[in-house]
C-alpha positions in Angstrom: 96.5 117.1 99.4 97.0 117.2 103.2 97.3 114.4 105.7 95.9 114.4 109.2 98.1 114.3 112.3 98.8 110.6 111.9 99.7 110.9 108.3 96.5 109.4 106.9 95.0 110.9 103.8 92.1 110.2 101.4 92.0 110.6 97.7 89.2 109.9 95.3 90.7 108.5 92.1 88.6 108.1 88.9 89.9 105.4 86.6 89.0 106.0 83.0 86.6 103.4 81.6 89.0 102.7 78.7 92.0 102.2 80.9 93.9 99.0 79.9 93.5 96.1 82.3 96.6 95.2 84.3 98.6 96.0 87.4 99.5 99.5 88.4 101.5 101.1 91.2 100.1 104.2 92.8 102.6 106.2 94.8 102.2 109.2 97.1 105.3 111.2 97.9 105.2 113.7 100.9 107.0 117.0 101.1 109.6 115.4 103.4 110.3 112.6 101.0 108.2 110.0 102.8 106.5 107.7 100.4 103.5 105.3 100.5 102.5 103.0 97.6 99.9 100.5 96.8 99.6 98.1 93.9 96.2 97.9 92.2 94.8 95.6 89.5 92.4 96.9 86.9 90.0 94.3 85.6 86.8 94.5 83.6 84.6 97.5 84.4 82.0 97.1 87.1 78.7 98.8 87.4 78.9 98.8 91.2 80.6 101.5 93.2 82.9 100.3 96.0 81.4 100.4 99.5 83.3 102.2 102.4 83.5 98.9 104.2 85.3 97.3 101.2 87.8 100.1 101.2 88.9 99.7 104.8 92.5 98.5 105.4 93.1 96.1 108.3 95.8 97.7 110.4 95.7 95.3 113.3 98.8 93.5 114.4 99.1 89.9 115.7 100.7 89.2 119.1 103.7 87.7 117.3 104.2 90.9 115.3 104.0 93.0 118.4 106.5 90.7 120.2 108.9 90.8 117.2 108.6 94.6 117.1 109.3 95.0 120.8 112.3 92.6 120.6 113.7 94.5 117.6 113.3 97.9 119.2 114.7 96.7 122.5 117.8 95.3 120.6 118.2 98.7 118.8 118.0 100.5 122.1 120.5 98.1 123.7 123.0 98.5 120.9 122.6 102.3 121.0 123.2 102.4 124.7 126.4 100.3 124.3 127.6 102.6 121.5 126.9 105.7 123.6 128.8 104.1 126.6 131.7 103.1 124.5 132.1 106.7 123.2 132.2 108.1 126.8 135.0 105.7 127.8 
C-alpha cells in the first residue's frame, strides 16, 4: 500500500460475516515506523453498504485548537532558541 504526498491512504477491508461482534483496533505501520490506528466496533451485520459521505473524517480544527497549537509551537521555538544561545555562550 502506498500513501499520497500528505500520507493519506485508502484501504478496502472486507469483514467476514461470521466475525465476532466487539471492538477491534486496526493499525497501519509505515516503513519509517510511523503508525496510525483506529478503533472499530463490529455489531450485527447490515445489508447496506457504507456511503462515501459516511466514511469521511472531519479534519477541521476549532479556533481554540489552532491557538493552543500556535502557543505550544511558539513555546517550543522559544525554548529551542534559549538553548541554542546558551550553548554559544
